[in-house]
C-alpha positions in Angstrom: 23.6 -118.5 -84.9 20.4 -116.5 -84.0 17.3 -118.5 -83.3 14.0 -117.8 -84.9 10.8 -117.6 -82.8 7.3 -117.9 -84.3 5.0 -115.6 -82.3 1.3 -116.5 -81.6 0.2 -113.9 -84.1 2.2 -115.5 -86.9 5.0 -113.0 -86.9 8.6 -114.1 -86.8 11.2 -112.8 -84.3 14.9 -113.3 -84.4 16.3 -114.2 -81.0 20.0 -113.7 -80.4 21.7 -115.4 -77.5 23.6 -113.3 -74.9 27.0 -114.0 -76.3 25.9 -112.7 -79.8 24.4 -109.6 -78.2 27.5 -108.8 -76.2 29.8 -109.3 -79.2 27.7 -107.1 -81.4 27.4 -104.2 -79.0 31.0 -104.4 -77.7 32.2 -104.1 -81.3 30.0 -101.0 -81.8 31.0 -99.4 -78.5 34.7 -100.1 -79.2 34.5 -98.3 -82.6 32.8 -95.3 -81.0 35.4 -95.3 -78.2 38.2 -95.2 -80.8 36.5 -92.3 -82.5 36.1 -90.5 -79.2 39.8 -90.8 -78.5 40.7 -89.5 -82.0 38.2 -86.6 -81.6 39.7 -85.7 -78.2 43.2 -85.7 -79.7 42.0 -83.4 -82.5 40.0 -81.1 -80.2 36.7 -82.0 -81.8 33.2 -82.1 -80.3 33.0 -85.4 -78.4 29.5 -85.0 -76.9 27.6 -86.7 -79.8 29.9 -89.7 -79.6 29.7 -89.9 -75.8 25.9 -89.7 -76.1 25.9 -92.6 -78.7 28.1 -94.7 -76.5 25.7 -94.2 -73.6 22.8 -95.1 -75.9 24.5 -98.2 -77.1 25.2 -99.3 -73.5 21.6 -98.9 -72.6 20.5 -100.8 -75.7 22.9 -103.6 -74.8 21.5 -103.9 -71.3 17.9 -103.9 -72.7 18.7 -106.6 -75.3 20.5 -108.7 -72.7 17.4 -108.5 -70.4 15.2 -109.5 -73.3 17.5 -112.4 -74.2 17.4 -113.6 -70.6 13.6 -113.5 -70.5 13.4 -115.5 -73.8 15.9 -118.0 -72.4 13.7 -118.5 -69.3 10.6 -119.1 -71.5 
């Protein structure tokens, strides 16, 4: 269950723990990987899917670093 954090300016931020972040991004990356394999089998253009998988991996790393910093505070 995500935690809610009240920021000093009064805004609310949802803070997910590392396990939730990993599960979310792993699910997205898995779906894209399945699509990539299917496209390869069909001879389709795989570059957009590869680019999105790379982007999701980067987002996952960033979110995990943010979660770590929130956990330390």
